[in-house]
N, C-alpha and C positions, 0 to 999 in steps of 0.2 A: 052238487046241491049246495046252495048257499045257506049259511047260518043266519038266523034273524039278526038284524043290525045291532040291537042292544047286546046280544050274546057275543057277536063278533068284536064289538068295541071292548067289552070287558076281558075277552080272551087276549086281545092285543095289549091292553093296559097291564094285565097280569104278567104277560110275557116281558114287557118293557121294565116294569118296576121290579119284578122278581129277578131279572137278569142283572140289572144295575145294582141291586142290593147284594146279590151273591158275589159278583166279581169285586164290587167296592169293599165288601167285608173281608175278602181275601187280602186285598191291599192293606186295609187297616190292620189286619192280623200281622202281615209281614212287617209293617212299620213298627208295631208294638213289640214284636219278637226280635226286632233288629235284624231280620233276614234281609231286609233292604234298608236303604238310608232313611232316616227320619226327617231329613231335610226336604223342603218343598221341591218338587221337580217341575220346573217351568220351561217354557219354550215360546218362541214368537207365535202369534195368532192362535194361542191356546183356546181362548173363549170362542173364537170364530169357528175353529175346527169342531169343538164340542157342540156348538149350535147347529152346524151343518149335519153332524152325525145324528143329532136329535131329530132334526127335520126329516132326514132320510128314513129313520125308523118310523116316524109318523106317516111318511109317504107310503112306505111298504105296508104298514098296518092298514092304512086307508084303502090301498089297492086290494088287500085281502078281504076287507069288510064289504066293499061295494062292488067287487067284480067276481063273478063266478069262475072266470078263467084264470085267476091268479095261481101260478104254480107253487109247489111246495118250497121251491127255491126262495120265494119271497119270505116265507115263514123262517127258514133257516138263516137267511140274510139278516132279517130283523133281529133274530136271536143273537147272532154273532156281533152285530153292531152295538146292540144293547149291552152285551158283555164287555165290549171294548170301552163303551161309554162309562161303565161303572169304574173301570180301571182309571180312565183319564180324568174322571171327576174327583177321585181321591188322591192321586199322586201329587197334585199341587198343594195339598194341605199338609202342614208341618206336624211333626209328632206331638207337639205341645197341645194341638187341638183335637187329637184323636178321641178323647172322651166325648166331645161334642158330636163328632162324626159318628161314633158308635151309637149314640142316642138317636141321631137322625136316621141311620141305616136301620135301626131297630123299628123306628116309625114306618119306614118304607116297607119293611117286611110285613108289618101289620096291614098296611094298605094293599099289598100284593095278595095277602091271605083273604082279605075282604073281597077283592076282585074275583078271586078264584071261587069264593062262596057264591057270588052272583052267577058265575058260569055253571056251577054244578047244583045251584039252587039249595045251598046248605045254610040255614039260618044261623046255626052255631058258629060257623066259620065267618060269616058276615059280621056278627056281633063281636066275636073275639078279636077279629082283625081290626075292626073299627076302634075297639078299646086300646089295643096295642098301638095302632097308628096315632090316635089322639094323645095317649099318654107319652109316647115317644116325642111328639112335637112339643108338648108342654115341658117335658124334661129338657129338651134341646134349648128351649126358650129360657128356662131357669139358669141353665149352665152358661149361656151366652151373657145373661145379665150378670152372673157371678164373675165373668171375665171382663165385664164392661165393654163388650163388643157386639156388633150386630152379626146376625147369621151370615149375611152377605160377605162381611169382612172375614169371617172364619172360612167360608167356602172358597172365596176368591182372593184372599189377602196374602196367601203364601207366607204364613207366619211361622217362625220357630222350627226347632228340630235339628238334631245332630249336634256334634260338638264343634262349635265355631270358635270357641275361645280355648286357649291352651290350658291343659289340666295342670294344676299347681299342687305341690305337697305342702304340709304344715311347715312353717318357717320360711316358705318361699313368698316372694312378693307378688301382689296382684299388679295389674297394669298401672294402677294409680300409686304403687309403691307401698301399699299397706301389707302388713304381715299377719298371717293366721296363726293363732296359738293352738297347741294341742294339749289335751289333758289325759292323765293316766286313769285307769280303771279305779284305782284306790282313791284318788282325789275326787273323782265323780261320785263314787259310792258315799264318801263322807258328806259331800254336798247334799245328795239326795236324802241321806238318813236324817240329816238335821233340818231339812226343809219342812216348813209348815204348810206351804202351798206349792203344788207342782202341776204344771200344765203340760201334757204330752201332746205333741203334734205328729200324727202318723202320716207317712207318705208311701210312695211306691216301693222304696227300699225295705219297708216293713213287710210288705206283701211278698216281695221277691225272696226274702229270708224266711218267710213263714214264721215270723216272730211274735204273732199276736198272743199266743198262750203265755210266752215268757214275759211279755209286756204286762199282762194282767197280773202275773205273779209279782212282778216288781211293784206295781201299783198297790197290791194288797200288803206288801211289806212296808211300803211308805205309810199306808193307812194304819197299820199296826203300831208304827212308831209315832203316831199322832199327826201325821201330815194329811192334807186333803189333796186328792188327785182328780183332775178333770182332763178330758180329751178335747182338743180343738179340731173340729172337722171343717176343712175348706171344701166348698162344693165341687171343685175339680181336682181334689187330691187323689192320687192314684191314676189308674188308666181307664177307668170306666165309671159311670155315674153310680154313686152310693157305695163305691169300692170299700172305703174305710169302715163305713157303718156295718157292712156285711161281715168283713173280716173280724172286727172287734166283737160283734154280736156272736159270731161263731165261737169265740174264746170266752163267752159268758161274761163279758164286761158289762156291768150294770148300765142299763140304757140311760138312766138319769145323769150318768157321768159324761155322756157324749153330747157336746154342745156345738151347735153350728157357729160359723164365723161371726154372724151378727150378735149372737148371744154372748160370746166369750171374749170378743176383742177388747172390751173395756176392762176385763179382769186381768190382763197380762201385767199391768203396772203393779198389782198387788202380789204377783207370783214370785216366790223366791227363786224357783228354777223353771225355765221353759226347756223341755227335753224334746228336741226335734229328731225324729227317727225316719231318715230316708226321704224327707220332704225337701224340696228345693225352690222351685219357682214361686210357690204359694207363700213363701216366707221371705221373699227378696225385697228389701226396702227400696230398691231402685224403682219399683212400681209406683212409689209415691212421688219421688223427686226427679228422676232422670228422664227428661222428656225425649231423649234419644233412644231410650230403651224400648225394645219391642213389647215389653209387658207394662209400659207406662199406663197408668189409669186403671189397671186391674186391681180390684180390692184384694188385699192380702191380710194374713193373720199378723197381728202386731207383736210378733215374737220379740222384736228388738226393744220393746218397752219393759220386758221382764228384768228383775234385779240381776239375774244371772242366766246365761244361755249355754246349753250343751247341744251341739249338733252331732248326731251319730250318722256317719256316712262311710261308704267303702273307700272313697277317694275325694279329691277336690274337683272332680269332673263336674262340668256344668249340667244342669237339668235338661229337660226336654226342650226348653226354649233356646238352649245353646248359648246361654250367657253366664258370665261370672256372677256370683252372688255376693253382694256387699255385706250380708249378714255374717259371712264367714270371717270377715276382717274386723268385726265390731269389737270394741275394747272389752265388752262384758261377755264375749262369746269364746268358747273353747271347743275344738274339734276332737271327737272321739272316733278314731278311724277303726274300721274293721266291719266284718259281716254283722248285721244288726242282731241276729239271733245269738251268735257266740259272745258278742259284747254284752248283751243284756243278761245272758246266763252268768257271765263272770261278775257283772254288777250285782246280780241277785245273791250269789254266794258270798261276795265281799260284804254286802250290807248285812247278811245273816251273821257273818263272823263279827262284824262291828257291833251289832245289837247284842250278841252273846257276851261281849266283854263287860 
């Protein structure tokens, strides 16, 4: 017995979108967890193969919808090819673009849920799915705009990911012969204790170290000493949309201290210290000047305009775009190496001692 055409169509769409979302999400997870390479995986005729697989799924779906004699093998075949398609669509996207991909996959999951709602005639599922689907697309659009790139370029541009430049230690030279300076905990503590205006730039390194609570403690200490603290939030900082906002809100950082890139970028010039915690590509000045850089044209936080810069990082390794960061060699910048949480904890106790004197 055949299903009504409209039911058959929604079943097939639910199957296609749900399968692509599931397997694509697994690849996104593997790239973010560094279980697999963050570099784009490309090969000849990639787009042609994906298009052929997509048409095959549509063909198998159409066969099931319009023919009473379609075997169950057609259903399982469509399922397997859709799962494969999810993998193949995400592997050519570099690690640097994963936040956008996650927002897009989130949107797909909403659309799949809405399709399922039509199949089982559940209005709540249709409405909730449509809301998730549309908000995911809006978020994807906002994030593409924040990176100054089109969605097509993100999906098919094979940009960023993996360590393509050699990791350098403090005192070692970059490819252009510049040298990165490092700073001791004691010197950084003195700088922060005296600062009247501090802008903290959180990144993925803060999330990995689970250092959000210590960062709030540091900010409160600076505030007690008469300094003003603000947080600069780049739209694609971290590994997923809104990552930094959620982390800092969890640590009870006052919401009015969290400022988006557009609101805070003009304030870096007045800042005594810009404290960068585990952020990399979103503060790389090469995005403004180096036309050969893969992040050229991406709006960045103007950290290099601050009077003094301290970058907290585990190492000189490049970020997810896989490129050296010109900020690290800036004459007003100093590197504070180590795990963000332990470095911040040491800074807090050092500033407490300094204030007690």
